[in-house]
C-alpha positions as CSV (number, residue, x, y, z in Angstrom):
1,M,-11.5,3.3,20.9
2,P,-10.7,2.1,17.4
3,L,-7.6,3.4,15.6
4,V,-8.2,5.7,12.6
5,L,-6.3,3.8,9.9
6,D,-7.0,6.1,7.0
7,S,-3.4,7.4,6.8
8,L,-1.9,3.9,6.8
9,R,-4.5,2.7,4.3
10,S,-3.7,5.6,1.9
11,A,0.1,5.1,2.3
12,V,-0.1,1.3,1.5
13,T,-2.3,2.1,-1.5
14,A,0.1,4.8,-2.8
15,L,3.1,2.5,-2.3
16,R,1.4,-0.3,-4.2
17,A,0.5,2.1,-7.0
18,V,3.9,3.6,-7.5
19,Q,5.6,0.2,-7.2
20,A,3.2,-1.2,-9.8
21,K,4.2,1.6,-12.2
22,S,7.9,1.1,-11.5
23,E,7.6,-2.6,-12.2
24,D,5.7,-2.1,-15.5
25,S,8.6,-2.8,-17.9
26,A,6.7,-1.5,-20.9
27,F,6.0,1.8,-19.2
28,M,9.5,2.1,-17.8
29,A,11.1,1.3,-21.1
30,G,9.4,4.3,-22.6
31,Q,10.9,6.7,-20.0
32,D,14.3,8.4,-20.0
33,E,16.8,7.5,-17.3
34,V,16.0,10.6,-15.3
35,T,12.3,9.7,-15.2
36,R,13.0,6.1,-14.3
37,E,15.2,7.2,-11.4
38,A,12.6,9.7,-10.3
39,I,9.9,6.9,-10.2
40,R,12.2,4.6,-8.3
41,A,13.0,7.5,-5.9
42,G,9.2,7.9,-5.5
43,V,8.9,4.2,-4.5
44,I,11.6,4.8,-1.9
45,L,9.9,7.9,-0.5
46,H,6.6,6.0,-0.3
47,F,8.4,3.1,1.4
48,E,9.9,5.6,4.0
49,F,6.6,7.1,5.1
50,T,4.6,3.9,4.9
51,Y,7.3,2.2,7.1
52,E,7.1,5.1,9.6
53,L,3.3,4.9,9.8
54,S,3.5,1.1,10.1
55,W,5.7,1.0,13.2
56,K,3.8,3.8,14.8
57,F,0.5,2.0,14.3
58,I,2.0,-1.1,15.8
59,R,2.9,1.0,18.9
60,R,-0.5,2.7,19.0
61,W,-2.3,-0.7,18.7
62,L,-0.2,-2.1,21.6
63,A,-0.8,1.0,23.7
64,T,-4.6,0.9,23.1
65,N,-5.0,-2.9,23.4
66,I,-2.3,-4.1,25.8
67,G,-1.6,-1.0,27.9
68,R,-0.5,2.6,27.5
69,D,3.1,1.9,28.7
70,S,3.5,-1.5,26.9
71,A,5.6,-0.1,24.1
72,D,7.1,3.0,25.7
73,G,10.9,3.0,25.5
74,V,11.2,-0.4,23.8
75,T,13.7,-1.0,21.0
76,R,12.3,-1.5,17.5
77,R,13.2,-5.2,17.7
78,E,11.2,-5.5,20.9
79,L,8.3,-3.5,19.4
80,F,8.2,-5.9,16.4
81,R,8.5,-8.9,18.7
82,M,5.4,-7.6,20.6
83,G,3.7,-7.0,17.3
84,A,4.3,-10.6,16.2
85,E,3.2,-12.0,19.6
86,N,-0.1,-10.1,19.1
87,R,-0.4,-11.4,15.5
88,L,0.0,-7.9,13.9
89,I,3.1,-9.0,11.9
90,D,4.5,-12.3,10.9
91,D,8.3,-12.0,10.6
92,V,10.2,-9.9,13.1
93,E,13.5,-10.2,11.2
94,A,11.9,-8.9,8.0
95,W,10.7,-5.8,9.9
96,I,14.2,-5.3,11.3
97,R,15.4,-5.3,7.7
98,Y,12.8,-2.7,6.8
99,H,14.0,-0.6,9.7
100,A,17.6,-0.9,8.6
101,A,16.6,0.1,5.1
102,R,14.7,3.1,6.4
103,N,17.7,4.2,8.5
104,T,19.9,3.9,5.5
105,T,17.8,6.3,3.4
106,A,17.7,8.8,6.3
107,H,21.5,9.2,6.4
108,T,22.8,8.9,2.9
109,Y,21.7,8.7,-0.7
110,N,23.5,7.0,-3.6
111,L,22.4,4.8,-6.4
112,S,23.7,1.6,-4.9
113,I,21.9,2.1,-1.6
114,A,18.8,3.4,-3.4
115,A,18.7,0.1,-5.5
116,Q,18.9,-1.9,-2.3
117,V,16.2,0.0,-0.5
118,Y,14.0,-0.1,-3.7
119,A,14.4,-4.0,-3.7
120,T,13.5,-4.1,0.0
121,S,10.4,-2.0,-0.6
122,L,9.1,-4.6,-3.0
123,D,8.9,-7.1,0.0
124,F,7.8,-4.5,2.5
125,V,4.6,-3.6,0.6
126,H,3.2,-7.1,1.2
127,D,4.0,-7.0,4.9
128,A,2.6,-3.5,5.3
129,G,-0.6,-4.7,3.6
130,R,-0.8,-7.7,6.0
131,L,-0.2,-5.3,8.9
132,L,-3.0,-3.1,7.7
133,A,-5.3,-6.1,7.3
134,A,-4.5,-7.3,10.9
135,L,-5.1,-3.9,12.3
136,E,-8.4,-3.6,10.5
137,A,-9.5,-7.1,11.7
138,R,-8.5,-6.3,15.3
139,N,-9.5,-2.7,15.5
140,D,-12.3,-2.6,18.1
């Protein structure tokens, strides 16, 4: 049974859109500091839920295509390793960094950490898009 990828597709699209706005220097220059921070916070929020959907879809794909128990109880590193072995993702270490960034946002918020997570999200959106493309290509 194919996975319904609409939620991941929407999340990746929304993350791309808000990142594009946040990287539009002319637009951002016309905003006050509060608005600029709110837009960057929006990028971080979109990163958080897109990351959460991403790893859950890796797990679902593995359960559907490899075996129901294949990803049960494994660490995130092991899950990403399995995802790479099955050509869903390319770089396990990058996904571990995304996981660490997501954990950071879940436990604290300050401008320095927010800036680091924002920067991480700029890389993540490309990998999330590649994951979505791999899932779409192998979703039968």
